[in-house]
C-alpha positions as CSV (number, residue, x, y, z in Angstrom):
1,M,90.6,137.3,48.9
2,G,87.6,135.7,50.7
3,R,85.9,138.9,51.8
4,E,86.7,140.5,48.4
5,K,84.8,137.6,46.8
6,N,81.8,138.5,49.0
7,I,81.6,135.4,51.1
8,P,80.0,136.6,54.4
9,E,81.1,135.6,57.8
10,I,79.1,132.8,59.4
11,G,77.0,133.5,62.4
12,G,74.4,136.2,62.0
13,W,74.8,135.6,58.2
14,R,73.1,132.2,58.6
15,D,70.0,133.9,60.0
16,R,70.0,136.5,57.3
17,V,70.2,133.8,54.6
18,W,67.4,131.9,56.2
19,S,65.3,135.0,56.4
20,M,66.0,136.0,52.8
21,A,65.3,132.5,51.5
22,T,62.0,132.0,53.2
23,E,60.6,135.6,53.5
24,P,57.2,136.4,51.9
25,G,57.5,138.3,48.7
26,S,56.8,136.5,45.5
27,G,53.4,135.3,44.2
28,Q,54.4,131.8,45.5
29,G,54.9,133.0,49.1
30,S,58.6,133.6,49.2
31,L,61.7,134.6,47.1
32,E,62.1,132.5,44.0
33,W,65.5,131.0,43.3
34,D,66.7,129.8,40.0
35,L,67.9,126.5,41.5
36,I,67.6,124.7,44.8
37,V,70.2,121.9,45.4
38,I,69.3,119.4,48.1
39,G,72.3,117.6,49.4
40,G,75.7,118.9,50.6
41,G,78.1,116.1,49.4
42,I,80.4,116.3,46.4
43,T,77.5,115.9,43.9
44,G,75.5,118.8,45.4
45,A,78.6,120.9,45.8
46,G,79.5,120.3,42.1
47,I,76.0,121.3,40.9
48,L,76.1,124.5,43.1
49,R,79.5,125.3,41.6
50,E,78.2,125.0,38.1
51,A,75.1,127.1,38.9
52,A,77.4,129.9,40.3
53,R,79.6,129.8,37.2
54,R,76.6,130.4,35.1
55,G,75.4,133.3,37.2
56,L,72.3,131.6,38.5
57,K,70.6,132.5,41.8
58,A,71.2,129.2,43.6
59,I,71.0,127.8,47.2
60,L,72.2,124.4,48.6
61,I,70.7,122.9,51.7
62,E,72.1,119.9,53.6
63,Q,70.2,118.1,56.4
64,R,73.4,117.4,58.4
65,D,76.8,118.9,57.8
66,F,78.5,119.5,54.5
67,A,80.2,116.2,53.4
68,W,78.6,114.4,56.3
69,G,77.8,111.3,54.4
70,T,79.7,109.4,51.7
71,S,81.8,112.4,50.7
72,S,83.9,112.5,53.9
73,R,84.2,108.7,54.3
74,S,85.3,107.6,50.9
75,S,88.5,105.8,50.0
76,K,90.1,109.2,49.2
77,M,91.1,108.2,45.7
78,V,90.7,110.2,42.5
79,H,91.2,107.7,39.8
80,G,89.8,106.2,36.6
81,G,88.8,102.9,38.1
82,L,91.0,100.1,36.8
83,R,88.5,97.4,37.8
84,Y,85.7,99.3,35.9
85,L,87.8,98.9,32.7
86,L,88.3,95.3,33.6
87,S,84.5,94.8,33.7
88,G,84.2,96.5,30.3
89,D,83.0,100.0,31.4
90,V,85.3,101.9,29.0
91,R,83.3,105.1,29.0
92,L,83.3,105.5,32.8
93,T,87.0,104.8,32.9
94,R,87.8,107.3,30.1
95,D,85.7,110.0,31.6
96,S,87.1,109.4,35.1
97,L,90.7,109.6,33.9
98,R,90.0,113.0,32.1
99,Q,88.5,114.4,35.3
100,R,91.3,113.0,37.4
101,D,93.8,114.9,35.2
102,R,91.7,118.1,35.3
103,L,91.7,118.0,39.2
104,L,95.4,117.4,39.3
105,R,96.0,120.5,37.1
106,E,93.5,122.8,38.9
107,A,93.8,121.8,42.5
108,P,97.5,120.8,43.3
109,G,97.9,120.4,47.1
110,L,94.3,119.1,47.4
111,V,94.4,116.5,44.6
112,D,97.9,115.0,44.4
113,P,99.5,112.2,42.4
114,M,99.9,108.8,44.0
115,G,101.8,105.7,42.9
116,F,100.0,102.4,43.0
117,L,101.9,99.1,43.3
118,Y,100.6,95.6,42.3
119,A,102.7,92.6,43.3
120,D,103.0,89.8,40.7
121,Y,103.0,86.4,42.4
122,R,103.5,83.0,40.9
123,G,100.2,81.5,40.0
124,R,98.2,84.6,40.8
125,R,95.7,86.0,38.3
126,P,95.9,88.2,36.3
127,G,99.4,87.5,35.3
128,R,102.1,89.9,34.3
129,W,101.3,90.2,30.6
130,S,97.5,90.4,30.9
131,F,97.8,93.0,33.7
132,M,100.3,95.0,31.7
133,A,97.9,94.9,28.7
134,L,95.1,96.2,30.9
135,L,97.3,99.1,32.2
136,T,98.3,99.9,28.7
137,A,94.7,100.3,27.7
138,Y,94.1,102.4,30.9
139,D,97.0,104.7,30.1
140,L,95.9,105.1,26.5
141,L,92.5,106.2,27.7
142,G,94.1,108.7,30.0
143,G,96.5,110.0,27.4
144,R,99.7,109.3,29.2
145,W,102.1,106.4,29.7
146,N,102.1,105.8,33.4
147,H,103.1,102.3,34.3
148,R,106.2,100.1,34.6
149,Y,107.1,96.5,35.5
150,W,109.8,96.0,38.2
151,P,111.8,92.8,38.9
152,P,111.5,91.5,42.4
153,H,114.7,92.9,44.0
154,E,113.7,96.4,42.8
155,F,110.0,96.1,43.5
156,T,110.8,95.3,47.2
157,L,112.6,98.7,47.4
158,L,109.3,100.3,46.5
159,A,107.3,98.2,48.9
160,P,109.6,97.1,51.8
161,R,108.4,94.2,54.0
162,I,106.0,92.9,51.3
163,N,105.3,89.2,51.2
164,L,108.2,87.6,49.3
165,E,106.8,84.1,48.8
166,G,106.4,83.5,45.1
167,L,107.1,87.1,44.2
168,K,108.0,87.4,40.5
169,G,108.1,91.3,40.4
170,G,105.5,94.0,40.4
171,V,103.8,96.8,38.5
172,Q,103.9,100.5,39.4
173,S,101.2,102.8,37.9
174,G,99.8,106.2,38.8
175,D,96.6,107.8,39.9
176,A,95.7,110.4,42.5
177,V,94.5,111.0,46.1
178,T,92.6,113.7,47.9
179,D,91.1,114.9,51.2
180,D,87.5,114.2,50.2
181,A,85.8,116.5,52.8
182,R,88.1,119.4,52.0
183,L,87.4,118.9,48.3
184,V,83.7,119.3,49.1
185,L,84.3,122.4,51.2
186,R,86.6,123.9,48.5
187,V,84.0,123.4,45.8
188,I,81.3,125.0,48.0
189,R,83.5,128.0,48.9
190,E,84.2,128.5,45.2
191,A,80.5,128.6,44.5
192,Q,79.9,131.0,47.4
193,G,82.6,133.2,46.1
194,D,80.6,133.5,42.9
195,G,77.4,134.4,44.7
196,A,75.8,131.1,45.6
197,F,74.4,130.3,49.1
198,A,74.8,127.1,51.2
199,L,73.2,126.1,54.5
200,N,74.0,123.1,56.5
201,Y,71.7,121.5,59.1
202,V,68.6,122.4,57.0
203,S,66.5,119.5,56.0
204,A,64.1,119.2,53.0
205,E,60.8,118.1,54.5
206,N,58.4,118.0,51.6
207,L,58.4,118.8,47.9
208,L,56.1,121.7,46.9
209,R,54.2,121.5,43.6
210,Q,52.3,123.7,41.2
211,K,50.3,122.2,38.4
212,N,51.7,118.8,39.3
213,R,55.3,120.0,38.9
214,V,57.9,120.2,41.7
215,C,58.8,123.8,42.1
216,G,60.0,124.1,45.7
217,V,60.5,122.5,49.0
218,S,59.4,123.0,52.6
219,V,62.4,123.2,54.9
220,K,63.3,123.0,58.6
221,D,66.3,124.5,60.3
222,G,67.8,121.8,62.5
223,I,69.4,124.4,64.7
224,S,66.6,126.8,65.5
225,G,63.6,124.6,64.6
226,A,62.3,127.3,62.2
227,T,60.3,126.1,59.2
228,G,59.8,127.8,55.8
229,E,59.4,127.3,52.1
230,L,61.9,127.6,49.3
231,W,60.6,128.1,45.7
232,A,62.7,127.7,42.5
233,K,62.5,127.2,38.8
234,V,64.4,123.9,39.2
235,V,64.9,121.6,42.2
236,M,67.8,119.1,42.1
237,N,68.0,116.1,44.4
238,A,71.7,115.3,45.1
239,T,71.2,113.4,48.3
240,G,73.1,110.3,47.3
241,A,72.1,107.2,49.3
242,W,69.0,109.1,50.5
243,A,67.8,110.0,47.0
244,D,64.9,107.6,47.0
245,R,63.3,109.4,49.9
246,L,62.6,112.5,47.9
247,R,61.8,110.5,44.8
248,S,59.2,108.6,46.7
249,Q,57.2,111.8,47.0
250,V,56.7,111.9,43.3
251,G,55.6,108.3,43.3
252,E,58.8,106.7,42.0
253,R,60.1,103.3,43.1
254,G,63.4,102.9,44.9
255,R,66.5,102.3,42.8
256,I,69.4,103.0,45.2
257,R,71.4,100.1,46.6
258,P,73.3,101.4,49.6
259,L,76.7,99.7,49.9
260,R,79.0,100.1,52.8
261,G,82.7,100.6,52.4
262,S,84.8,100.4,55.6
263,H,88.3,101.3,56.4
264,L,91.1,101.0,59.0
265,V,93.6,103.6,59.9
266,F,97.1,102.7,61.2
267,P,100.1,104.8,62.4
268,F,102.4,105.2,59.4
269,W,105.3,103.6,61.2
270,R,103.4,100.3,61.6
271,I,102.8,100.0,57.9
272,P,105.3,102.3,56.2
273,V,104.2,102.4,52.6
274,A,105.3,105.4,50.5
275,Q,102.9,104.4,47.7
276,A,99.6,102.6,47.6
277,V,99.8,98.8,47.6
278,T,96.8,97.1,45.9
279,L,96.1,93.4,46.2
280,K,93.4,90.9,45.8
281,H,92.0,89.7,49.1
282,P,93.1,86.1,49.8
283,G,89.5,85.2,50.8
284,D,87.3,86.4,48.0
285,G,89.6,88.1,45.4
286,R,88.2,91.6,46.0
287,P,90.6,94.5,45.5
288,V,92.0,95.9,48.7
289,F,94.4,98.9,49.1
290,I,97.0,99.9,51.7
291,M,97.8,103.5,51.2
292,P,99.6,106.5,52.8
293,W,97.3,109.4,53.5
294,E,97.7,112.5,55.7
295,G,100.6,111.0,57.6
296,V,98.8,107.7,58.4
297,T,98.3,104.4,56.6
298,L,94.8,103.8,55.3
299,V,93.5,100.2,54.6
300,G,90.2,99.6,52.7
301,N,87.8,98.7,51.7
302,T,84.8,96.4,52.1
303,D,81.8,96.3,49.9
304,L,78.6,95.1,51.7
305,D,74.9,95.8,51.5
306,H,74.2,98.4,54.2
307,Q,70.9,97.4,55.8
308,E,71.1,99.7,58.8
309,N,69.3,103.1,59.3
310,L,70.8,105.6,56.9
311,D,70.1,108.4,59.4
312,Q,72.6,106.9,61.8
313,E,76.3,107.3,61.0
314,A,77.7,104.1,59.4
315,H,80.4,102.2,61.3
316,I,82.5,99.2,60.7
317,S,81.6,95.7,61.9
318,E,83.9,93.3,63.7
319,S,83.8,90.9,60.7
320,E,84.9,93.8,58.4
321,V,87.9,94.5,60.7
322,D,88.9,90.9,60.6
323,Y,88.5,90.9,56.8
324,L,90.8,93.9,56.3
325,L,93.3,92.6,58.8
326,E,93.5,89.4,56.9
327,A,94.4,91.3,53.8
328,V,97.2,93.2,55.6
329,G,98.6,90.1,57.1
330,F,98.6,88.4,53.8
331,Q,100.5,91.2,52.1
332,F,102.8,92.2,55.0
333,P,103.1,89.0,57.1
334,S,106.4,90.1,58.8
335,L,104.8,93.2,60.3
336,D,102.5,91.2,62.6
337,I,99.7,93.7,62.4
338,G,96.7,93.3,64.8
339,R,93.7,95.1,66.2
340,Q,95.9,96.7,68.8
341,D,97.6,98.7,66.0
342,I,94.5,100.4,64.6
343,I,94.1,104.1,65.5
344,V,90.7,104.7,63.9
345,T,88.0,103.0,61.7
346,F,85.5,104.7,59.5
347,A,82.7,103.6,57.1
348,G,80.8,105.3,54.3
349,V,77.7,104.3,52.3
350,R,77.9,104.5,48.5
351,P,74.8,105.4,46.6
352,V,75.0,102.7,43.9
353,V,72.2,102.4,41.5
354,G,71.0,98.8,41.8
355,G,71.3,96.7,38.7
356,G,70.0,93.4,40.1
357,V,73.3,91.6,40.4
358,L,73.9,89.4,43.5
359,N,77.5,90.5,44.2
360,P,77.7,94.1,45.4
361,S,81.2,94.6,43.9
362,K,79.8,93.9,40.4
363,E,77.3,96.8,40.5
364,K,78.2,99.5,38.0
365,R,79.5,102.8,39.5
366,D,78.4,105.2,36.8
367,H,75.8,107.8,37.7
368,S,72.1,108.1,36.9
369,I,69.8,111.1,36.4
370,W,66.1,111.1,36.5
371,E,63.6,113.9,35.8
372,E,60.3,113.1,37.6
373,Q,57.5,115.7,37.7
374,G,60.1,118.4,37.6
375,L,62.4,116.9,40.3
376,I,65.9,116.2,38.9
377,S,67.6,113.5,40.9
378,V,71.4,112.9,40.4
379,T,73.0,109.9,42.2
380,G,75.5,107.1,41.8
381,G,78.8,107.9,40.3
382,K,82.2,108.5,41.8
383,L,84.0,111.2,43.7
384,T,86.2,111.7,40.7
385,T,83.4,112.5,38.3
386,F,81.4,115.0,40.3
387,H,81.9,117.7,37.6
388,L,80.5,115.4,34.8
389,M,77.5,114.6,37.0
390,A,76.8,118.4,37.4
391,M,77.1,118.8,33.6
392,D,74.6,116.0,33.0
393,A,72.3,117.5,35.6
394,F,72.3,120.9,33.7
395,K,71.8,119.1,30.4
396,C,68.6,117.6,31.9
397,A,67.5,121.0,33.2
398,S,68.2,122.8,29.9
399,R,65.4,120.9,28.3
400,S,62.9,123.2,30.1
401,H,65.4,126.1,30.5
402,P,67.3,126.4,27.2
403,S,69.3,129.4,28.5
404,W,70.9,127.2,31.1
405,T,73.9,125.9,29.1
406,W,75.2,122.5,30.1
407,R,78.4,122.5,28.1
408,D,81.6,123.2,30.1
409,G,82.9,126.7,29.8
410,D,86.5,127.9,29.6
411,S,86.7,129.0,33.2
412,P,88.3,126.6,35.6
413,L,86.5,124.9,38.4
414,F,89.0,126.2,40.9
415,R,90.6,129.6,41.1
416,R,94.3,129.6,41.8
417,A,95.6,130.8,45.1
418,D,97.2,134.2,45.0
419,E,100.9,133.9,44.3
420,R,101.6,135.6,47.6
421,V,100.7,132.3,49.3
422,L,103.8,130.8,47.8
423,A,105.9,133.1,50.0
424,L,103.9,133.0,53.3
425,G,106.1,133.5,56.4
426,D,108.4,130.7,57.3
427,L,106.2,127.9,56.1
428,D,108.0,125.2,54.2
429,A,107.0,124.5,50.6
430,S,104.8,121.5,51.4
431,L,102.7,123.5,53.8
432,R,102.3,126.4,51.5
433,R,101.2,124.0,48.7
434,R,98.8,122.4,51.2
435,L,97.2,125.7,52.1
436,A,96.9,126.7,48.5
437,G,95.2,123.4,47.6
438,R,92.8,123.2,50.4
439,Y,91.8,126.9,50.6
440,G,92.5,128.3,47.2
441,F,91.9,132.0,46.9
442,E,91.4,132.2,50.7
443,A,94.7,130.6,51.6
444,E,96.4,133.8,52.6
445,E,93.6,134.6,55.0
446,V,94.0,131.2,56.7
447,F,97.7,132.2,57.2
448,H,96.9,135.6,58.6
449,C,94.1,134.4,61.0
450,A,96.6,132.5,63.1
451,A,97.1,133.5,66.7
452,G,100.4,132.9,68.5
453,G,101.9,129.5,67.7
454,E,99.1,128.5,65.4
455,L,101.3,128.2,62.3
456,D,102.7,125.1,64.0
457,R,101.4,121.7,63.0
458,V,99.0,119.9,65.3
459,P,101.4,117.2,66.7
460,G,101.3,114.0,64.6
461,T,99.7,115.7,61.6
462,D,100.3,118.2,58.8
463,T,97.3,120.3,59.9
464,L,98.1,123.8,61.1
465,W,96.2,125.1,64.2
466,A,95.3,128.1,62.1
467,E,93.2,125.8,59.9
468,L,90.9,125.0,62.8
469,R,90.6,128.7,63.7
470,W,89.8,129.6,60.1
471,A,87.2,126.8,59.9
472,A,85.5,127.8,63.2
473,R,85.4,131.4,62.0
474,N,84.3,131.0,58.4
475,E,83.1,127.5,57.5
476,A,79.7,127.1,59.2
477,V,80.9,124.9,62.1
478,V,77.9,124.0,64.3
479,H,79.2,121.0,66.3
480,L,82.6,119.8,67.4
481,E,82.4,116.8,65.1
482,D,82.1,119.3,62.1
483,L,85.5,120.8,63.1
484,L,87.4,117.6,63.9
485,L,85.9,115.1,61.4
486,R,85.3,117.3,58.3
487,R,86.8,120.8,58.4
488,S,90.0,119.2,59.7
489,R,90.6,115.4,59.8
490,L,92.1,115.2,63.3
491,G,89.4,112.8,64.3
492,L,90.6,110.3,61.7
493,L,94.3,110.8,62.3
494,L,94.8,110.8,66.0
495,P,94.1,108.3,68.8
496,E,90.8,108.9,70.6
497,G,89.8,111.4,68.0
498,G,92.4,114.0,69.0
499,K,91.3,114.1,72.7
500,A,94.9,114.9,73.8
501,H,94.6,118.3,72.1
502,F,91.2,119.3,73.4
503,H,92.6,122.1,75.6
504,H,93.7,124.0,72.4
505,V,90.6,123.1,70.4
506,R,88.5,124.4,73.3
507,R,90.2,127.7,73.3
508,I,89.6,128.2,69.6
509,C,85.9,127.2,69.9
510,R,85.5,129.7,72.8
511,E,87.1,132.5,70.9
512,E,85.6,131.9,67.5
513,L,82.2,130.2,68.2
514,G,81.5,131.8,71.6
515,W,81.1,128.4,73.3
516,D,81.0,128.7,77.1
517,G,82.0,125.9,79.5
518,E,78.6,124.3,79.5
519,R,78.4,124.3,75.6
520,W,81.9,122.8,75.4
521,E,81.1,120.0,77.8
522,E,77.9,119.2,75.7
523,E,79.9,119.1,72.5
524,E,82.8,117.1,74.0
525,E,80.3,114.5,75.2
526,R,78.4,114.4,71.9
527,Y,81.7,114.0,69.9
528,G,83.1,111.4,72.3
529,S,80.0,109.3,72.1
530,L,79.9,109.5,68.3
531,W,83.6,108.7,68.0
532,R,83.4,105.7,70.3
533,R,80.4,104.4,68.4
534,C,81.5,104.9,64.8
535,Y,85.2,105.4,64.7
536,A,86.7,103.3,67.4
537,V,87.6,99.6,66.9
538,P,84.6,97.4,67.6
539,G,85.1,94.8,70.3
540,R,88.4,96.3,71.6
541,P,88.3,97.3,75.2
542,G,88.5,101.0,75.8
């Protein structure tokens, strides 16, 4: 299991890794790595995983927390991108569908199938036949027939309370959904299990050069304030929307167009959809989805140029709330949904490579890779295609390091959970599957770390209390927000960010992280301030 795979406990281990990485020793001043990955989102995690699969000595550093940026605040979909096919991007759609199917095979319980429903209304474009033709092409690219047209009386059974005015029927197709932050953590833990290292709250300050080639980075520990240098054969920049900051140090112009996508979260009982409902917004025709996720209903998203400070956590605007509520009211008018029904909001910033088009929604979503004075930058792309992005990054690196193969090997990205997980205690089948998907080869340890009563669900969610204890003990939790917004998703699923359960969370943090009363109060205040600023409903009292 986890310890057998040599993943050390967090705590003193962090100090040992820092010391090892920055200690004097080589001719360049410190230990030389094969690869330094800068950025702890899904792109960086995927690159670290590939490095570990190849037996390279690799380390990842992240200036905030793992998955802090886009990769914990996405739309949670693993899909081919139907609208990308509509815009003629056949290659991106095909590659995304292949990666979607691979993730469904290798990580069940973390990446799961999801039905998508599209209502067909009189006078609406595209009409039935053109849309069915589009889905046929989509399924042919994916290698499976996965759509069907339903007459109106049957379609309303799939999507109760949907707008009936002018309804001619509807289409059902299939894609997938995930917990994006847990996907990042699972990929990082897999890499660590194969010998890689990862440190959060460590920032890359300046690139280091020899003979005008980037061969390292000066770093600062955001916790202790210590500084040091990391040297490597290859440095990869996987910082997403922040990629231009490092690229500017090698004199390159900015190419990233940060786009904000914002979301609303509702109690499931207020918008009870068993499958995702996708519609065109009545105002501008952009696609909007209404989707079940983790026991709540998720509505998204917007697509706006993000002109605020990237170092500050993104948040939804009042106009975006109104925009998404308009879409919900249009599709489900009888539910009378309003601001008072929203539990949580969240927003993420996509690292889209700017193509000069005026409309943000028309920018392409495929990824780009640049090699500049030895710095390899990987950005753009989609959550679904993180593995392909890693493969392309290694293809680029192999030009100067031919032994670094870039072709995919036979080994899977994810190791299967031990079969013993399937018979753990009295957990029902869905919870066992959940643990196996989210924690893989460490799932049995999550089960066995539970204290009394911690195999119960956190009320209102499918999260076990044991998951919080495991995360606090093993997954580099530094702040309360790490535990409640990324290791678990309680901050996105519960009113006031889960405040009603702080008494139990506090006990876990005291026992696993050693937080005394003063530290807890500091963390509670920090988390509450962040949640009110970036996750509450703007303009709503309280």
